C-alpha positions in Angstrom: 0.4 10.0 -16.4 -2.9 11.8 -17.2 -3.9 15.2 -16.0 -6.8 13.6 -14.1 -4.3 11.3 -12.3 -2.2 14.2 -11.3 -5.2 16.1 -10.0 -6.1 13.1 -7.9 -2.5 12.9 -6.7 -2.8 16.5 -5.6 -6.0 15.7 -3.8 -4.3 12.9 -2.0 -1.5 15.3 -1.0 -4.1 17.7 0.4 -6.0 15.0 2.3 -2.8 14.0 4.0 -1.2 17.4 4.3 0.1 16.8 7.8 2.3 14.0 6.3 3.9 16.4 3.8 3.7 13.8 1.1 6.1 13.9 -1.9 4.4 14.0 -5.3 5.8 10.5 -6.0 4.1 9.1 -2.9 0.7 10.5 -3.9 1.2 9.3 -7.5 1.9 5.8 -6.2 -1.4 6.0 -4.3 -3.2 6.9 -7.5 -1.4 4.2 -9.5 -2.3 1.6 -6.9 -5.9 2.8 -7.3 -5.7 2.5 -11.1 -4.4 -1.0 -10.8 -7.0 -1.8 -8.1 -4.4 -3.1 -5.7 -3.5 -2.4 -2.1 0.1 -3.5 -2.4 2.9 -1.1 -3.0 6.7 -1.5 -3.0 8.1 1.1 -0.7 10.4 1.6 2.3 8.3 4.6 3.3 6.5 2.9 6.1 5.6 6.2 7.9 3.6 7.6 5.0 2.1 4.4 3.5 1.2 3.2 7.0 -1.0 6.2 7.4 -2.5 6.6 3.9 -5.6 4.7 3.0 -5.9 3.2 -0.5 -8.2 4.7 -3.0 -9.8 1.2 -3.4 -12.1 -0.4 -0.9 -9.0 -2.1 0.8 -8.6 -1.3 4.5 -4.9 -0.5 4.3 -1.8 -0.8 2.1 0.3 -3.8 2.0 3.9 -2.8 2.0 6.6 -4.7 0.1 9.1 -6.0 1.1 7.9 -5.8 4.7 4.6 -7.7 4.4 6.1 -10.3 2.0 8.8 -11.1 4.5 6.3 -11.2 7.4 4.3 -13.7 5.3 7.1 -16.0 4.3 6.2 -19.5 5.1 8.3 -21.7 7.4 10.3 -24.3 5.7 8.0 -26.6 3.8 4.9 -24.5 4.3 3.0 -22.8 1.4 -0.5 -21.4 0.9 -2.3 -23.9 -1.3 -5.1 -21.3 -2.2 -2.5 -19.0 -3.7 -0.8 -21.6 -5.8 1.9 -22.4 -3.3 3.2 -18.8 -2.8 3.2 -17.0 0.6 0.3 -14.7 1.2 0.8 -11.1 2.2 -0.1 -10.4 5.8 -1.7 -7.2 6.9 -0.7 -5.8 10.2 -3.5 -3.2 10.5 -3.1 -2.8 14.2 0.3 -1.0 13.8 -0.8 1.2 10.9 -1.5 4.8 11.9 -4.9 6.0 10.8 -6.5 2.6 10.5 
């Protein structure tokens, strides 16, 4: 991890000081930004439900929660994604969105 990435992680921690983020959480936000994704694997629903991605995405998708919510019913797939379930975004329940 570069010094710039760590500085950005500290900025994220400062921006969301009321959440008292762990360094690992803020680093995951930075990593998601570096990979230009809005999807993170975490069970930390409280923090990642409130944090906005560093990318233009409106909210983080949380795995495994959003993947399970998007699982197709028996026999259903999303043809546009090559037959895999799409991630759903439940923005209404996310704090800060």
